[in-house]
Structures are given as structure tokens and as C-alpha cells.
C-alpha positions in Angstrom: 24.6 9.8 15.7 21.1 9.4 17.1 17.7 10.8 16.6 15.7 12.7 19.1 12.3 14.4 19.6 12.1 18.1 19.2 12.1 18.8 22.9 15.4 16.9 23.5 18.2 19.5 23.8 21.2 17.2 23.6 23.5 19.1 21.3 25.0 16.1 19.4 21.7 14.8 18.1 19.3 15.4 15.2 16.3 17.1 16.6 13.2 15.7 14.7 9.6 16.7 15.4 8.2 14.6 18.3 6.2 11.5 17.3 2.4 11.6 17.7 0.9 8.5 19.3 -2.7 7.2 19.4 -3.7 8.9 22.6 -2.7 12.3 21.3 -5.1 12.2 18.3 -8.6 13.6 18.0 -10.2 10.4 16.6 -13.2 12.0 14.8 -11.0 14.5 13.0 -8.4 11.8 12.3 -10.9 9.5 10.5 -12.8 12.2 8.7 -9.8 14.0 7.4 -8.1 10.7 6.6 -11.0 9.6 4.5 -10.9 12.8 2.5 -7.1 13.0 2.0 -6.7 9.3 1.1 -9.6 9.4 -1.3 -7.8 12.1 -3.2 -4.6 10.0 -3.2 -6.4 7.0 -4.5 -7.9 8.9 -7.3 -4.5 10.2 -8.4 -2.9 6.8 -8.4 -5.8 4.7 -9.8 -4.7 4.7 -13.4 -1.5 3.0 -12.5 -3.4 0.3 -10.6 -5.6 -0.3 -13.7 -2.4 -0.8 -15.8 -1.0 -3.2 -13.3 -4.2 -5.2 -13.1 -4.6 -5.5 -16.8 -1.0 -6.6 -17.3 -1.5 -9.4 -14.7 -4.5 -10.9 -16.6 -2.9 -10.7 -20.0 -2.1 -14.0 -21.8 0.9 -12.3 -23.3 3.2 -9.7 -22.0 2.4 -6.1 -23.2 4.7 -3.2 -22.4 3.2 -0.7 -19.9 3.4 2.3 -22.2 2.0 0.4 -25.1 -0.9 -0.7 -23.0 -1.5 2.8 -21.7 -1.6 4.1 -25.3 -4.0 1.4 -26.3 -6.4 2.1 -23.4 -6.4 5.8 -24.2 -6.9 5.2 -27.9 -9.8 2.7 -27.5 -11.5 3.9 -24.3 -10.3 7.4 -23.6 -9.5 8.7 -20.1 -12.5 6.8 -18.8 -10.7 3.6 -19.4 -8.1 4.5 -16.7 -10.9 4.9 -14.1 -13.0 1.8 -14.6 -14.3 0.6 -11.2 -13.1 3.7 -9.4 -16.5 4.5 -7.8 -16.7 1.0 -6.4 -13.1 1.2 -5.2 -13.7 4.6 -3.6 -16.7 3.2 -1.6 -14.4 0.5 -0.1 -11.4 2.8 0.4 -13.1 4.9 3.1 -14.0 2.1 5.6 -10.9 0.0 4.7 -8.7 3.0 5.4 -10.4 3.7 8.7 -9.8 0.1 9.8 -6.3 0.3 8.5 -5.3 3.5 10.3 -7.0 2.5 13.6 -5.3 -0.9 13.7 -2.0 0.6 12.7 -1.9 3.3 15.4 -3.2 1.1 18.2 -0.8 -1.7 17.4 2.2 0.5 16.9 1.6 2.3 20.2 1.0 -0.9 22.3 3.7 -3.1 20.7 6.3 -0.2 20.8 5.8 0.2 24.5 6.0 -3.6 25.2 9.1 -4.0 23.0 11.0 -1.1 24.5 9.9 -1.0 28.1 9.0 -4.6 29.0 11.3 -6.6 26.6 14.2 -4.1 26.8 14.8 -3.8 23.0 16.8 -0.8 21.8 14.9 2.2 20.4 15.7 1.2 16.8 14.8 -2.4 17.2 11.6 -1.6 19.1 10.6 0.8 16.4 11.1 -1.8 13.6 9.2 -4.4 15.6 6.3 -2.1 16.3 6.1 -1.0 12.7 6.2 -4.5 11.4 3.5 -5.7 13.8 1.4 -2.6 13.1 1.6 -3.2 9.3 0.6 -6.8 9.7 -2.5 -6.1 11.9 -3.6 -3.1 9.8 -3.5 -5.2 6.6 -5.5 -8.0 8.1 -8.1 -5.7 9.4 -8.4 -3.7 6.2 -8.8 -6.9 4.0 -12.1 -7.7 5.7 -13.6 -4.8 3.8 -11.1 -4.5 0.9 -11.2 -8.0 -0.5 -14.9 -7.8 -1.7 -14.2 -4.3 -3.1 -11.1 -5.6 -4.8 -12.9 -8.5 -6.4 -15.5 -6.2 -7.9 -13.3 -3.2 -8.8 -10.6 -5.4 -10.5 -13.2 -7.1 -12.7 -14.4 -3.6 -13.7 -10.9 -2.5 -14.3 -10.3 -5.1 -17.1 -13.7 -4.4 -18.8 -13.0 -3.2 -22.4 -9.5 -4.8 -22.4 -10.5 -7.8 -24.5 -8.3 -8.8 -27.4 -6.3 -6.9 -30.0 -3.8 -7.8 -32.6 -1.0 -8.2 -30.2 -2.4 -9.7 -27.0 -5.5 -11.0 -25.3 -6.9 -11.2 -21.8 -8.2 -14.2 -20.1 -11.9 -15.0 -20.5 -14.0 -12.5 -18.5 -17.6 -11.8 -17.9 -19.1 -8.4 -18.7 -20.6 -6.2 -16.1 -22.7 -3.0 -16.2 -21.1 -1.2 -13.3 -20.3 -2.1 -9.7 -23.8 -3.0 -8.5 -24.3 -5.3 -11.5 -21.0 -7.0 -10.8 -21.8 -7.4 -7.1 -25.2 -8.9 -7.9 -23.9 -11.3 -10.5 -21.0 -12.5 -8.3 -23.4 -13.1 -5.4 -25.9 -15.0 -7.7 -23.1 -17.2 -9.1 -21.0 -17.9 -6.1 -22.7 -16.5 -3.0 -20.9 -14.4 -0.5 -17.8 -16.6 -0.8 -17.5 -15.2 -4.4 -16.8 -11.8 -3.0 -14.1 -13.2 -0.8 -12.4 -15.1 -3.6 -8.6 -14.9 -3.0 -9.1 -13.7 0.6 -6.5 -16.2 1.9 -3.9 -15.2 -0.7 -4.8 -11.5 -0.1 -3.8 -11.9 3.5 -0.7 -13.8 2.5 0.1 -10.9 0.1 -0.8 -7.8 2.0 0.0 -8.8 5.6 3.7 -9.7 5.0 3.9 -6.9 2.4 2.8 -4.3 5.0 5.0 -5.8 7.7 8.0 -5.7 5.4 7.1 -2.2 4.2 6.7 -0.7 7.6 9.8 -2.4 9.1 11.8 -1.4 6.0 10.5 2.1 6.3 11.5 2.4 9.9 15.0 1.1 9.1 15.5 3.3 6.0 14.2 6.4 7.8 16.6 5.9 10.7 19.5 5.1 8.4 19.0 8.1 6.1 18.9 10.4 9.1 22.1 8.9 10.5 23.8 9.6 7.2 22.4 13.1 7.1 23.5 13.7 10.7 27.1 12.8 9.8 27.2 15.7 7.4 24.9 18.2 9.0 25.6 18.1 12.7 28.0 21.1 13.1 30.6 21.6 15.9 31.7 24.7 17.6 35.3 25.9 18.0 35.8 23.6 20.9 34.6 20.5 19.0 31.3 20.3 20.8 28.3 19.2 18.8 25.7 21.8 18.0 23.0 19.4 16.8 20.9 19.7 13.7 17.2 20.7 13.5 15.9 19.9 10.0 13.2 22.1 8.4 9.9 20.8 7.2 11.1 20.2 3.6 14.0 18.1 4.8 11.7 15.9 6.9 9.3 15.5 4.0 12.1 14.6 1.6 13.5 11.9 4.0 10.0 10.5 4.5 9.4 10.2 0.8 12.8 8.6 0.1 12.4 6.1 2.9 8.9 5.2 1.6 10.2 4.6 -2.0 13.0 2.4 -0.7 10.6 0.4 1.5 8.3 0.0 -1.5 11.0 -1.5 -3.7 11.8 -4.2 -1.1 8.1 -5.0 -0.5 7.2 -5.1 -4.2 10.0 -7.5 -5.1 9.2 -9.8 -2.2 5.4 -10.0 -2.7 4.9 -9.5 -6.5 4.3 -13.2 -7.4 1.7 -13.4 -4.6 0.0 -10.3 -5.9 -0.2 -11.6 -9.5 -1.7 -14.9 -8.2 -4.2 -13.0 -6.1 -5.3 -10.8 -9.0 -5.8 -13.8 -11.3 -7.9 -15.6 -8.7 -10.1 -12.6 -8.1 -10.6 -11.7 -11.7 -11.0 -15.0 -13.4 -14.5 -16.5 -13.5 -14.7 -19.9 -11.9 -16.3 -21.5 -14.9 -13.7 -20.2 -17.3 -11.2 -23.1 -17.1 -12.2 -25.1 -14.1 -15.7 -26.4 -14.9 -17.6 -24.4 -12.3 -15.1 -24.7 -9.5 -13.2 -21.7 -8.1 -9.7 -21.6 -9.5 -7.1 -22.7 -7.0 -3.7 -21.3 -6.2 -1.9 -24.3 -7.7 -4.0 -24.0 -11.0 -3.2 -20.3 -11.2 0.5 -20.9 -10.8 0.5 -23.6 -13.4 -1.4 -21.4 -15.9 1.1 -18.5 -15.3 4.1 -20.8 -15.8 2.6 -22.3 -18.9 2.0 -18.8 -20.3 5.4 -17.3 -19.7 7.5 -19.2 -17.2 8.3 -17.8 -13.8 8.6 -14.4 -15.3 4.8 -14.3 -15.8 4.5 -14.1 -12.0 6.2 -10.7 -12.3 4.0 -9.2 -15.0 3.0 -5.7 -13.9 6.1 -5.3 -11.6 6.9 -2.0 -13.2 3.5 -0.4 -12.6 3.2 -2.1 -9.2 6.6 -0.8 -8.1 5.7 2.7 -9.4 2.2 2.5 -7.9 3.6 1.4 -4.5 6.4 4.0 -4.5 4.0 6.8 -5.4 1.3 5.6 -3.1 3.7 5.0 -0.2 5.4 8.4 -0.7 2.1 10.3 -0.8 0.6 8.0 1.9 3.4 8.5 4.5 3.7 12.3 3.9 -0.1 12.7 3.9 -0.4 10.4 6.9 2.1 12.4 9.0 0.4 15.6 7.9 -2.9 14.1 8.9 -1.7 13.1 12.3 -0.5 16.7 12.9 -3.8 18.1 11.7 -5.6 15.7 14.0 -3.6 16.2 17.2 -5.7 17.4 20.1 -5.5 21.2 20.4 -3.9 21.2 23.8 -1.2 18.8 22.6 -0.7 20.2 19.1 2.8 19.8 17.8 4.3 22.3 15.3 
């Protein structure tokens, strides 16, 4: 059972909508609509990111729902959106870099892998998606790391200590501009890029794993669907299967959730280390020096063993799954909205 574009009339195949490559997109519409759509997605998922970040900087483990109730009780709804304005300002240019690098790499690597290197369609697709995810993450981190450093520090403001748990020692900031100014004053520009190396080590492989896993899961699910849905006529000849929009959307969402599970498990320890490095003040425990990866790992193990590296796994998995599901469906919708009029695919 194989997949095909909508224009392929082979009766034994699943007829999916044709893929849209970089050359078919109206770039201005693509980036403008993308900024608007993904800003909305970021706002919807932001509270889960706040929960994940706070769990990662706690000295003791606190259940997710208990922490959410504590935030709501002590800070109200506003507590779930600390640092959102700063995060949103960085999301727009970071997403633009991400989407541009993703599409350009996917298109070029896909052609090289399938045409020049002779890989099968499935292998070429997985390779192209992995390479695209890798390059997109590296490009986006140039903008996202400074925003991440500031927004994460704002996320944990107000967390402090309570009867059950306590956060690591943190400075207090009066908004994003104040945090930006104080970080620059204390550490210079390098303070804004604290954890840049570990961010690349976290997000680059995470994106490569996610996009490759998504490609494999997407194809596997459609192969399974095809076994049940491709009908045959009275002579035993295949009639093919042309799924409707809801079926395509459901398979994209399920593939994204499956890929998120794999990616979250593989990269969770790195994400915890990255968050600790970006949120902790250098002078907190290291006498003015920026905290190192090794020191961060030692502190985590001392606090709760290797399991401490997986604090926030639940919220991160949920965040990644929801984000990935909405991202991929929104992204495919965005590409169809942005297709040049003479090449629009329905």
C-alpha cells in the first residue's frame, strides 16, 4: 500500500492532497499569516510551558495539578502568563526563521536524497524532514535563546517558597525590559545567550527526531488505514481511497502526538539542564561564575537523583503534543492559504 498525490490516478493507492513545496508559496503571505496563527497557538499553550518551567526549577518535586492550583490561588490567571509579552515578541521573528529554514532545507534535501542519492520515497522524506528540523531549530535559536532566558525568568516570578516546596534562588524583575537591562548589566550580551550551547543540543536533535518520527508515523498510519479503506471492485481490482479533510487532519494530529512522545523522552534531561542554566543567577551558587552543565547535573542529582532530570516531563509531553498537533495542522493549513493563486491546491 503506497501513498500518492491527489493527481495520481493509480487505483490501488491512497490519494492524499499534493504536497506544497517552497517554490509554490507566496512568501509574504506565508510569513504574515504564520506570525498571526502561531502567536495564537503560543498564547493558548503558554500556561503549560509556565508549569513545566516552574517544575524544573523546584528544589522538591511538586505534582503538576497541585502547582497549577497553587499558582491560581496565589497569583490568579495572570500567574500563568508571566513573561508572555516578552515571549510573543521573540516568537514572531523566531518562527519566521524556523519556517523559512524548514521549507528551504526540506525541499533541497528531499530532492538530493531522492534524485541524486537514489533513496526511496519514504527514506528520502524521513531524511529531508530530519535535516529540515535540525536546520530550523538552529536558525530559530539565534533569536529564541535570549527571549527564552528573559521569559523563563519572568515565568518563575512569584513562585518563591511555600509550605511544601521551594524554588532555587532567583532575582526579581519588573517586566521584560527590566530583566533584559539587568541581565545585560550583570553579564553582558553573553548573559542573554546563557545555555545557547545546550539549547542547540536540546532543540536541534529534538526537532530532527520529531520531524523524522512524524514522517515515519504519518506514512505508517496511512499504510494501516489503507489496508482497511482501499476497496476493491467485483473483479478484485483496487478502487483506491481518497480521504476527506477530517481524516487527513486526524492522521496529522495523531502522527504529531506520537512524534512528540518520542522526542520528549529522548531530550527531557537536556531541556531540564537548559532551563536551570538559563534561569539560575550566576552568583547564586557559583560565586559570580555562570553555572556549568556539570554543576547543574550534580545539583539535580543531589536534589532528586536521575529522576530530577525528568521533572516537568508530564507538562512538557503535554505541551509538546498539544503544540505539535496544533502546529502541524496549523502549518499545513497555513501552507494552503499561502499557496500562489495560480497553483492553489484544494
